[in-house]
TORDRENZA-710136 format. One record per residue: residue number from 1; residue in three letters; x, y, z of N, C-alpha, C, O in turn. Coordinates in Angstrom, 2 decimals. Each point is the difference from the previous one (the first is absolute). Layout:
<pts>
+------+------+---------+---------+---------+---------+---------+---------+---------+---------+---------+---------+---------+---------+
| resi | resn |     nxx |     nyy |     nzz |    caxx |    cayy |    cazz |     cxx |     cyy |     czz |     oxx |     oyy |     ozz |
+------+------+---------+---------+---------+---------+---------+---------+---------+---------+---------+---------+---------+---------+
|  NUM |  ALA |       X |       Y |       Z |       X |       Y |       Z |       X |       Y |       Z |       X |       Y |       Z |
...
+------+------+---------+---------+---------+---------+---------+---------+---------+---------+---------+---------+---------+---------+
</pts>
This chain:
<pts>
+------+------+---------+---------+---------+---------+---------+---------+---------+---------+---------+---------+---------+---------+
| resi | resn |     nxx |     nyy |     nzz |    caxx |    cayy |    cazz |     cxx |     cyy |     czz |     oxx |     oyy |     ozz |
+------+------+---------+---------+---------+---------+---------+---------+---------+---------+---------+---------+---------+---------+
|    1 |  MET |  -91.19 |  -24.77 |   59.44 |   -0.68 |    0.62 |   -1.11 |   -1.51 |   -0.17 |    0.14 |   -0.49 |   -1.13 |    0.09 |
|    2 |  GLN |   -0.24 |    2.21 |   -0.07 |   -1.44 |    0.00 |    0.18 |   -0.72 |   -0.27 |   -1.32 |    0.38 |    0.53 |   -1.04 |
|    3 |  LYS |   -1.41 |   -1.37 |    1.10 |   -0.80 |   -0.28 |   -1.18 |   -0.88 |    1.20 |   -0.31 |   -0.43 |    0.72 |    0.90 |
|    4 |  GLU |    0.18 |   -0.51 |   -2.18 |   -0.93 |    1.04 |   -0.44 |   -1.41 |   -0.54 |    0.24 |   -0.37 |   -1.05 |   -0.53 |
|    5 |  LEU |   -0.42 |    1.77 |    1.31 |   -1.36 |   -0.44 |    0.28 |   -0.97 |    0.59 |   -1.01 |    0.20 |    1.11 |   -0.48 |
|    6 |  PRO |   -1.25 |   -1.87 |    0.15 |   -1.01 |    0.50 |   -0.94 |   -0.71 |    1.24 |    0.56 |   -0.07 |    0.19 |    1.21 |
|    7 |  ALA |   -0.43 |    0.64 |   -2.10 |   -0.73 |    1.20 |    0.41 |   -1.32 |   -0.36 |    0.68 |   -0.44 |    0.68 |    0.92 |
|    8 |  CYS |   -0.19 |   -1.76 |   -1.39 |   -1.31 |   -0.41 |    0.52 |    0.17 |   -0.77 |    1.32 |    0.73 |   -0.99 |    0.03 |
|    9 |  PRO |   -1.38 |    1.42 |    1.05 |    0.12 |   -0.70 |    1.29 |   -0.51 |   -1.44 |   -0.04 |    0.54 |   -0.87 |    0.68 |
|   10 |  VAL |   -1.58 |    0.61 |   -1.47 |   -0.52 |   -1.36 |   -0.11 |    1.06 |   -0.89 |   -0.65 |    0.21 |   -1.14 |    0.43 |
|   11 |  GLU |    0.44 |    1.64 |   -1.45 |    1.05 |   -0.76 |   -0.67 |    1.17 |   -0.26 |    0.94 |    0.60 |   -1.08 |   -0.04 |
|   12 |  THR |   -0.28 |    2.04 |    0.88 |    1.07 |   -0.18 |    0.98 |   -0.34 |   -1.14 |    0.96 |    0.83 |   -0.87 |    0.27 |
|   13 |  THR |   -2.07 |    0.88 |    0.24 |   -0.44 |   -1.05 |    0.92 |    0.05 |   -1.36 |   -0.69 |    0.49 |   -0.98 |    0.57 |
|   14 |  LEU |   -1.01 |    0.92 |   -1.79 |    0.02 |   -1.26 |   -0.74 |    1.42 |   -0.48 |   -0.26 |    0.27 |   -1.20 |    0.03 |
|   15 |  MET |    0.63 |    2.12 |   -0.29 |    1.39 |   -0.36 |   -0.22 |    0.57 |   -0.74 |    1.23 |    0.81 |   -0.92 |   -0.14 |
|   16 |  LEU |   -1.23 |    1.34 |    1.32 |    0.52 |   -0.59 |    1.23 |   -0.68 |   -1.30 |    0.40 |    0.65 |   -0.88 |    0.58 |
|   17 |  ILE |   -1.94 |    0.74 |   -0.87 |   -0.73 |   -1.18 |    0.51 |   -0.77 |   -0.75 |   -1.08 |   -0.88 |   -0.80 |    0.33 |
|   18 |  SER |    1.16 |    1.04 |   -1.59 |   -0.82 |   -0.61 |   -1.05 |    0.17 |   -1.51 |   -0.10 |   -0.91 |   -0.68 |   -0.48 |
|   19 |  ASP |    2.01 |    0.16 |    0.90 |    0.22 |   -1.45 |   -0.04 |   -0.89 |   -0.67 |    1.06 |   -0.06 |    0.45 |    1.14 |
|   20 |  ARG |   -0.61 |   -1.52 |   -1.53 |   -0.91 |   -0.66 |    0.94 |    0.73 |   -0.48 |    1.24 |   -0.56 |    0.00 |    1.10 |
|   21 |  TRP |    1.80 |   -0.41 |   -1.26 |    0.75 |   -0.52 |    1.14 |    0.31 |    1.10 |    1.00 |   -0.02 |   -0.24 |    1.20 |
|   22 |  LYS |    0.32 |    1.44 |   -1.69 |    0.34 |    1.10 |    0.91 |   -1.16 |    0.33 |    0.92 |    0.20 |    0.25 |    1.19 |
|   23 |  VAL |   -1.40 |   -0.26 |   -1.72 |   -1.18 |    0.30 |    0.82 |   -0.16 |   -1.08 |    1.07 |   -0.32 |    0.30 |    1.15 |
|   24 |  LEU |    0.55 |   -1.56 |   -1.52 |   -0.13 |   -1.09 |    0.98 |    1.12 |    0.05 |    1.04 |   -0.23 |   -0.32 |    1.16 |
|   25 |  ILE |    1.41 |    0.72 |   -1.57 |    1.11 |    0.15 |    0.96 |   -0.33 |    1.11 |    0.99 |    0.19 |   -0.16 |    1.20 |
|   26 |  ILE |   -0.69 |    1.28 |   -1.71 |   -0.40 |    1.11 |    0.89 |   -1.09 |   -0.47 |    0.95 |    0.05 |    0.27 |    1.20 |
|   27 |  ARG |   -1.05 |   -0.97 |   -1.75 |   -1.10 |   -0.52 |    0.84 |    0.56 |   -0.80 |    1.18 |   -0.43 |    0.18 |    1.13 |
|   28 |  ASP |    1.39 |   -1.05 |   -1.41 |    0.54 |   -0.86 |    1.05 |    0.91 |    0.75 |    0.96 |    0.02 |   -0.31 |    1.19 |
|   29 |  LEU |    0.72 |    1.29 |   -1.68 |    0.89 |    0.77 |    0.88 |   -0.76 |    1.04 |    0.83 |    0.56 |    0.52 |    0.97 |
|   30 |  LEU |   -1.80 |   -0.22 |   -1.32 |   -0.80 |    0.90 |    0.83 |   -0.22 |   -0.60 |    1.39 |   -0.23 |    0.73 |    0.97 |
|   31 |  GLU |    0.30 |   -2.07 |   -0.88 |   -0.15 |   -0.69 |    1.28 |    1.26 |    0.11 |    0.85 |   -0.05 |   -0.22 |    1.21 |
|   32 |  GLY |    1.18 |    0.56 |   -1.83 |    1.25 |    0.13 |    0.73 |    1.16 |   -0.62 |   -0.76 |   -0.17 |   -0.51 |   -1.11 |
|   33 |  THR |    1.34 |    0.55 |    1.70 |    1.23 |   -0.50 |   -0.59 |   -0.12 |   -1.49 |   -0.30 |   -0.55 |   -0.76 |    0.79 |
|   34 |  LYS |    1.08 |    0.36 |   -1.94 |   -0.01 |   -1.42 |   -0.38 |    1.34 |   -0.40 |   -0.59 |    0.72 |    0.82 |   -0.58 |
|   35 |  ARG |   -0.39 |   -2.09 |    0.74 |    1.20 |   -0.55 |   -0.63 |   -0.35 |   -0.44 |   -1.41 |   -1.18 |   -0.14 |   -0.35 |
|   36 |  PHE |    2.22 |   -0.10 |   -0.46 |   -0.19 |   -0.36 |   -1.40 |   -0.91 |   -1.22 |   -0.14 |   -0.94 |    0.01 |   -0.80 |
|   37 |  GLY |    1.22 |   -1.05 |    1.57 |   -0.78 |   -1.24 |   -0.09 |   -1.47 |    0.21 |    0.37 |   -0.89 |   -0.58 |   -0.62 |
|   38 |  GLU |    0.65 |    1.43 |    1.61 |   -1.38 |    0.30 |    0.40 |   -0.74 |    0.71 |   -1.13 |   -1.16 |   -0.30 |   -0.29 |
|   39 |  LEU |    1.86 |    1.24 |   -0.35 |   -0.62 |    0.71 |   -1.13 |   -0.29 |   -0.95 |   -1.15 |   -1.08 |    0.04 |   -0.59 |
|   40 |  LYS |    2.03 |   -0.90 |    0.28 |   -0.18 |   -0.94 |   -1.11 |   -1.22 |   -0.87 |    0.25 |   -0.78 |   -0.26 |   -0.92 |
|   41 |  LYS |    0.62 |   -0.19 |    2.15 |   -1.13 |   -0.87 |    0.35 |   -1.32 |    0.78 |   -0.02 |   -1.01 |   -0.50 |   -0.51 |
|   42 |  SER |    1.00 |    1.72 |    1.05 |   -1.26 |    0.75 |    0.11 |   -0.45 |    0.61 |   -1.33 |   -1.20 |    0.15 |   -0.24 |
|   43 |  VAL |    2.14 |    0.20 |   -0.62 |   -0.35 |    0.61 |   -1.28 |   -0.62 |   -1.04 |   -0.93 |   -0.90 |    0.32 |   -0.77 |
|   44 |  GLY |    1.38 |   -1.54 |    0.84 |   -0.61 |   -1.05 |   -0.83 |    0.95 |   -0.57 |   -1.02 |    1.16 |   -0.30 |    0.31 |
|   45 |  SER |   -1.63 |    0.14 |   -1.53 |    0.75 |   -0.72 |   -1.03 |    1.04 |    0.86 |   -0.71 |    0.09 |   -0.02 |   -1.23 |
|   46 |  ILE |    0.67 |    0.76 |    1.98 |    1.05 |    0.85 |   -0.55 |    1.32 |   -0.76 |    0.06 |    0.28 |   -0.70 |    0.98 |
|   47 |  SER |    0.53 |    0.83 |   -2.01 |    1.30 |   -0.66 |    0.02 |    0.97 |    0.83 |    0.85 |   -0.21 |    1.19 |    0.23 |
|   48 |  GLN |    1.26 |   -1.84 |    0.22 |    1.01 |    0.68 |    0.81 |    0.63 |    1.15 |   -0.79 |    0.25 |    1.07 |    0.54 |
|   49 |  LYS |    0.02 |   -1.31 |   -1.82 |    0.62 |    1.01 |   -0.86 |   -0.89 |    1.24 |   -0.13 |    0.48 |    1.13 |    0.11 |
|   50 |  VAL |   -1.77 |   -1.34 |   -0.35 |   -0.94 |    1.11 |   -0.18 |   -0.19 |    0.76 |    1.32 |   -0.07 |    1.22 |    0.01 |
|   51 |  LEU |   -0.02 |   -1.96 |    1.10 |   -0.14 |    0.65 |    1.31 |    1.23 |    0.85 |    0.29 |   -0.14 |    1.14 |    0.44 |
|   52 |  THR |    1.32 |   -1.67 |   -0.69 |    1.23 |    0.75 |    0.22 |    0.03 |    1.27 |   -0.84 |    0.35 |    1.07 |    0.50 |
|   53 |  ALA |   -0.71 |   -1.18 |   -1.78 |    0.01 |    1.16 |   -0.90 |   -0.99 |    1.06 |    0.47 |    0.31 |    1.19 |   -0.02 |
|   54 |  ASN |   -1.49 |   -1.61 |    0.46 |   -1.00 |    0.96 |    0.47 |    0.43 |    0.67 |    1.31 |   -0.19 |    1.20 |    0.17 |
|   55 |  LEU |    0.78 |   -1.97 |    0.73 |    0.47 |    0.58 |    1.27 |    1.11 |    1.02 |   -0.25 |    0.03 |    1.06 |    0.62 |
|   56 |  ARG |    0.89 |   -1.38 |   -1.53 |    1.08 |    0.94 |   -0.33 |   -0.56 |    1.28 |   -0.60 |    0.42 |    1.10 |    0.36 |
|   57 |  SER |   -1.38 |   -1.24 |   -1.27 |   -0.62 |    1.16 |   -0.63 |   -0.73 |    0.86 |    1.03 |    0.08 |    1.23 |   -0.05 |
|   58 |  MET |   -0.77 |   -1.87 |    0.96 |   -0.74 |    0.73 |    1.04 |    0.96 |    0.68 |    0.97 |   -0.29 |    1.09 |    0.51 |
|   59 |  GLU |    1.43 |   -1.71 |   -0.25 |    1.01 |    0.62 |    0.86 |    0.59 |    1.23 |   -0.69 |    0.18 |    1.04 |    0.64 |
|   60 |  GLU |    0.11 |   -1.15 |   -1.93 |    0.51 |    1.14 |   -0.77 |   -0.99 |    1.16 |   -0.02 |    0.40 |    1.17 |    0.03 |
|   61 |  SER |   -1.69 |   -1.50 |   -0.07 |   -1.04 |    1.02 |   -0.05 |   -0.30 |    0.60 |    1.37 |   -0.76 |    0.96 |    0.11 |
|   62 |  GLY |    1.35 |   -1.52 |    0.93 |   -0.21 |    0.52 |    1.35 |   -1.26 |   -0.49 |    0.67 |   -0.47 |    0.61 |    0.96 |
|   63 |  LEU |   -0.11 |   -1.72 |   -1.47 |   -1.23 |   -0.52 |    0.60 |    0.28 |   -0.95 |    1.17 |   -0.85 |   -0.17 |    0.87 |
|   64 |  LEU |    2.04 |   -0.43 |   -0.85 |    0.34 |   -0.91 |    1.09 |    1.49 |    0.06 |    0.28 |    0.79 |    0.49 |   -0.79 |
|   65 |  THR |   -0.45 |   -1.02 |    1.96 |    1.41 |   -0.11 |    0.36 |    0.34 |   -1.47 |    0.16 |   -0.85 |   -0.83 |    0.32 |
|   66 |  ARG |    2.11 |    0.54 |   -0.56 |    0.51 |   -1.37 |    0.08 |    1.10 |    0.01 |    1.06 |    0.94 |    0.78 |   -0.08 |
|   67 |  LYS |   -1.08 |   -1.66 |    1.07 |    1.00 |   -0.08 |    1.06 |    0.61 |   -1.40 |   -0.01 |   -0.71 |   -1.00 |    0.15 |
|   68 |  VAL |    2.03 |    0.95 |   -0.32 |    0.72 |   -1.27 |   -0.04 |    0.69 |   -0.20 |    1.35 |    0.71 |    0.88 |    0.47 |
|   69 |  PHE |   -0.92 |   -2.04 |    0.13 |    0.64 |   -0.33 |    1.27 |    1.21 |   -0.87 |   -0.27 |   -0.10 |   -0.96 |   -0.77 |
|   70 |  PRO |    1.24 |    1.27 |    1.39 |    1.22 |   -0.77 |   -0.25 |   -0.02 |   -1.35 |    0.73 |    0.71 |   -0.20 |    0.98 |
|   71 |  GLU |   -1.53 |   -0.70 |   -1.49 |   -0.15 |   -1.32 |    0.59 |    0.23 |   -1.05 |   -1.07 |    0.03 |    0.30 |   -1.19 |
|   72 |  VAL |    0.13 |   -1.55 |    1.63 |    0.08 |   -1.11 |   -0.94 |   -1.10 |   -0.98 |    0.39 |    0.02 |   -0.51 |    1.12 |
|   73 |  PRO |   -0.98 |    0.23 |   -2.00 |   -0.19 |    0.62 |   -1.32 |   -0.46 |    1.45 |    0.14 |   -0.55 |    0.38 |    1.04 |
|   74 |  PRO |    0.78 |    0.43 |   -2.08 |   -0.37 |    1.41 |    0.08 |   -1.51 |    0.18 |    0.22 |   -0.82 |   -0.74 |   -0.55 |
|   75 |  ARG |    0.50 |    1.72 |    1.36 |   -1.41 |    0.34 |    0.25 |   -0.23 |    1.39 |   -0.56 |    0.73 |    0.93 |    0.31 |
|   76 |  VAL |   -1.76 |   -0.79 |   -1.14 |   -0.33 |    1.28 |   -0.61 |   -1.45 |    0.31 |    0.32 |   -0.88 |   -0.84 |   -0.17 |
|   77 |  GLU |    0.64 |    2.07 |    0.64 |   -1.36 |    0.42 |    0.33 |   -0.37 |    1.22 |   -0.83 |    0.84 |    0.86 |   -0.29 |
|   78 |  TYR |   -2.12 |   -0.80 |   -0.08 |   -0.52 |    1.10 |   -0.80 |   -1.10 |    0.71 |    0.79 |   -0.86 |   -0.63 |    0.62 |
|   79 |  THR |    0.92 |    1.97 |   -0.65 |   -0.95 |    0.83 |    0.72 |   -0.41 |    1.16 |   -0.89 |    0.84 |    0.58 |   -0.69 |
|   80 |  LEU |   -2.12 |   -0.25 |    0.70 |   -0.44 |    1.17 |   -0.75 |    0.57 |    1.27 |    0.61 |    0.13 |    0.11 |    1.22 |
|   81 |  THR |    0.20 |    0.84 |   -2.06 |    0.40 |    1.32 |    0.46 |   -1.27 |    0.82 |    0.25 |   -1.11 |   -0.48 |   -0.23 |
|   82 |  GLU |    1.28 |    1.69 |    0.69 |   -1.14 |    0.90 |    0.17 |   -0.72 |    0.19 |   -1.34 |   -1.22 |    0.05 |   -0.05 |
|   83 |  THR |    2.00 |    0.07 |   -1.02 |   -0.58 |    0.13 |   -1.34 |   -0.80 |   -1.25 |   -0.36 |   -1.09 |    0.10 |   -0.56 |
|   84 |  GLY |    1.63 |   -1.27 |    0.87 |   -0.72 |   -1.24 |   -0.27 |   -1.30 |   -0.09 |    0.79 |   -1.03 |   -0.38 |   -0.54 |
|   85 |  TYR |    1.09 |    0.75 |    1.83 |   -1.21 |   -0.01 |    0.82 |   -1.03 |    1.01 |   -0.48 |   -1.20 |   -0.18 |    0.23 |
|   86 |  SER |    1.65 |    1.24 |   -0.90 |   -0.94 |    1.01 |   -0.47 |   -0.90 |   -0.53 |   -1.13 |   -0.97 |    0.65 |   -0.38 |
|   87 |  LEU |    1.29 |   -1.83 |   -0.15 |   -0.84 |   -0.63 |   -1.04 |   -1.18 |   -0.77 |    0.61 |   -0.85 |   -0.50 |   -0.74 |
|   88 |  LYS |    0.78 |    0.41 |    2.06 |   -1.07 |   -0.75 |    0.67 |   -1.40 |    0.45 |   -0.43 |   -0.83 |   -0.86 |   -0.30 |
|   89 |  PRO |    0.53 |    2.16 |    0.24 |   -1.36 |    0.40 |   -0.43 |   -0.33 |   -0.46 |   -1.42 |   -1.16 |   -0.29 |   -0.30 |
|   90 |  ILE |    2.16 |    0.22 |   -0.56 |   -0.23 |   -0.49 |   -1.36 |   -0.36 |   -1.48 |    0.03 |   -0.95 |   -0.42 |   -0.66 |
|   91 |  LEU |    1.69 |   -0.36 |    1.43 |   -0.31 |   -1.43 |    0.11 |   -1.34 |   -0.22 |    0.69 |   -0.74 |   -0.91 |   -0.38 |
|   92 |  ASP |    0.43 |    1.72 |    1.39 |   -1.30 |   -0.10 |    0.67 |   -1.13 |    0.25 |   -1.00 |   -1.02 |   -0.69 |    0.02 |
|   93 |  SER |    1.20 |    1.67 |   -0.89 |   -1.01 |    0.30 |   -1.03 |   -0.12 |   -1.16 |   -0.98 |   -1.09 |   -0.32 |   -0.47 |
|   94 |  MET |    2.21 |   -0.32 |    0.15 |   -0.02 |   -1.15 |   -0.90 |   -0.77 |   -1.17 |    0.63 |   -0.75 |   -0.70 |   -0.69 |
|   95 |  VAL |    0.94 |    0.50 |    1.98 |   -0.73 |   -1.05 |    0.72 |   -1.50 |    0.29 |   -0.05 |   -0.80 |   -0.88 |   -0.30 |
|   96 |  GLU |    0.45 |    2.11 |    0.61 |   -1.41 |    0.39 |    0.00 |   -0.63 |   -0.18 |   -1.39 |   -1.09 |   -0.55 |   -0.12 |
|   97 |  TRP |    1.78 |    1.02 |   -0.90 |   -0.52 |   -0.10 |   -1.36 |   -0.10 |   -1.47 |   -0.43 |   -1.00 |   -0.41 |   -0.58 |
|   98 |  GLY |    2.05 |   -0.37 |    0.86 |    0.01 |   -1.41 |   -0.37 |   -1.10 |   -0.79 |    0.69 |   -0.60 |   -0.88 |   -0.61 |
|   99 |  THR |    0.34 |    1.18 |    1.87 |   -1.07 |   -0.67 |    0.75 |   -1.35 |    0.33 |   -0.61 |   -0.83 |   -0.88 |   -0.21 |
|  100 |  ALA |    0.60 |    2.16 |   -0.08 |   -1.27 |    0.42 |   -0.60 |   -0.18 |   -0.63 |   -1.38 |   -1.11 |   -0.42 |   -0.35 |
|  101 |  TYR |    2.17 |    0.34 |   -0.43 |   -0.07 |   -0.59 |   -1.33 |   -0.35 |   -1.48 |    0.09 |   -0.85 |   -0.49 |   -0.74 |
|  102 |  LYS |    1.49 |   -0.22 |    1.66 |   -0.27 |   -1.42 |    0.14 |   -1.46 |   -0.24 |    0.42 |   -0.64 |   -0.93 |   -0.48 |
|  103 |  GLU |    0.11 |    1.79 |    1.37 |   -1.38 |   -0.10 |    0.41 |   -0.95 |    0.23 |   -1.18 |   -0.99 |   -0.72 |   -0.16 |
|  104 |  LYS |    1.30 |    1.70 |   -0.64 |   -0.83 |    0.35 |   -1.15 |   -0.02 |   -1.13 |   -1.04 |   -0.99 |   -0.21 |   -0.69 |
|  105 |  MET |    2.09 |   -0.51 |    0.59 |    0.12 |   -1.04 |   -1.03 |   -0.56 |   -1.35 |    0.45 |   -0.01 |   -0.95 |   -0.79 |
|  106 |  LYS |   -0.46 |    0.84 |    2.02 |   -0.55 |   -1.28 |    0.50 |   -1.29 |   -0.33 |   -0.73 |   -0.62 |   -1.03 |    0.27 |
+------+------+---------+---------+---------+---------+---------+---------+---------+---------+---------+---------+---------+---------+
</pts>
């Protein structure tokens, strides 16, 4: 069942990445595939429950894929999809804006 998307493109984008954790997850996955533990460590003070919920939501939205390896203990890897990688220019702009803002506030 497909979700009804907002008419406004900005609202659609915000719907997908408005959570602060999602942007940080995307930032870290732009470097390449990561395991759950690596993401938890690199994202920062996120709980396991919140990270899991965000990863599931992002998978449902088509921003990343989840690959489970049949091993003991289970190994799960997350990779951005083409749609997820297409957010790179937005994150690059956020980096540029954030850097300029920090400089201005010194």
